[in-house]
N, C-alpha and C positions, 0 to 999 in steps of 0.2 A: 504494500500500499504506500501511497505518497500523502504528504500533507496537501490540503485542498482549502482554498479560500471560498467561503460560501457567505451568503447573506441570510440571516435567521432573525425573524421578527424585527427587521429594520437594522440589524446590527451586522457589521462585516466581521467575520471571525475566520481565523485559521484553525481548522479542524486538524490537529496533528495525528499522524497515524501511529498506532501503538508500537510499531516495529522500527520508528525512526530512530536517530541518534539519541542517546540518553541525554537528559539534562542533569548534570552532576555538580555543576559549579557555575560562577559567574561567566566564564569563558564559553561554556557551552550554551549558556542563555544568549550571549552575544553572537555566537555563530547561528542561532536560530533566527535572531533579529536580523542579522546580515542578509538572510534568504528573503526577507520582506521588504528590503529597501525599495522605495518607490510605490508601494502597494498601500492602498488605503484600508488598513486592517486595524480595528480597535481591540479585538478580543483574541487572545491566544488560548485555545482549548487543548489542554494536554492531558492525555490519558495517564492514570497512575503509573502504567507500565513504562512510561518514558522518564519518570523521575528516579533518582537514586533513592535507596532506602533511607539514606541520610536526611532527605528532605523532610521527612516526617518526625525526625528527632531533633527537636529544636535546639538542644544544646550543641549541635554541630554547626549551627548558624547557616547551614545550606539554604534553607527556605528563605530566611531574611535576605541573604545576598542575592539569591535568584530572583525573588520577587522584586526587590529593590532595583535591580537591573532592568527588569521589564518596565517597571514604572518609570524609571529615568528616561526610557525611549518612548514613553507615552502609550504602552500597552497595558491592557488590564488582562488578567489571568484567571482561567478557570481550570480547576483540577478535577478531572472525572475518574471516579472510581469509588470502591467501597473501602472507606478508611474506618469503619466502625470499631474494628478490633484495636487499632492503634490509638484511637480516640479514648476507648475505654480504659486503655493501659496507661494513658498519660493525661493528668489533670491540665498541665500547661498546653499540650495539643489541643485538648478539648476547648480550652478558653481561647486559643489562637484561632480555631476553626470557627467558633461561635462568633467572635469579633469580626474576623474576615467576612463571614457570610452577612453580617449586618451592613457592610460597606458596599462600594461600587468599583473596587479595584482588584480583589482577590475573593473568588468563590470557590467553595468546594461542594461539588455535587456528585451524587451516586451514580448518574446516568444521564443520556442525552435528553430524556424526557424531563428530567428535573432542570437541566440546562435551558430547554425551551421554555419552561414555565418561568424561570428567572428573567431570562431575556424578554419575554412578553410582557412581564410585570414592569420591567424597567423602561420599556419602550414608551 
């Protein structure tokens, strides 16, 4: 599969393929951003499979660095996948996900149906 730019509920999103290059640090985030240069994309939709396991371990600071890099370049990020097990095991992650989902820069959703609901509500 390849990454595909789509319009969903009025938002232009990059739907990242699960088997693409993993996002493991700031540089891999910049590499993904580089593929978008000149395209009018507002949201990056990353399947959980594309993120390193360290992303959900907040003490590694991977999530903060990656999210900050996307935001610096003007992109909003959606992580798609079931993280209920990780959230149940970490109070810090639970709080991070809760606060992120209240905002408009970073969302964690279980699947594309939930993504569509969020995008429709934000439109």
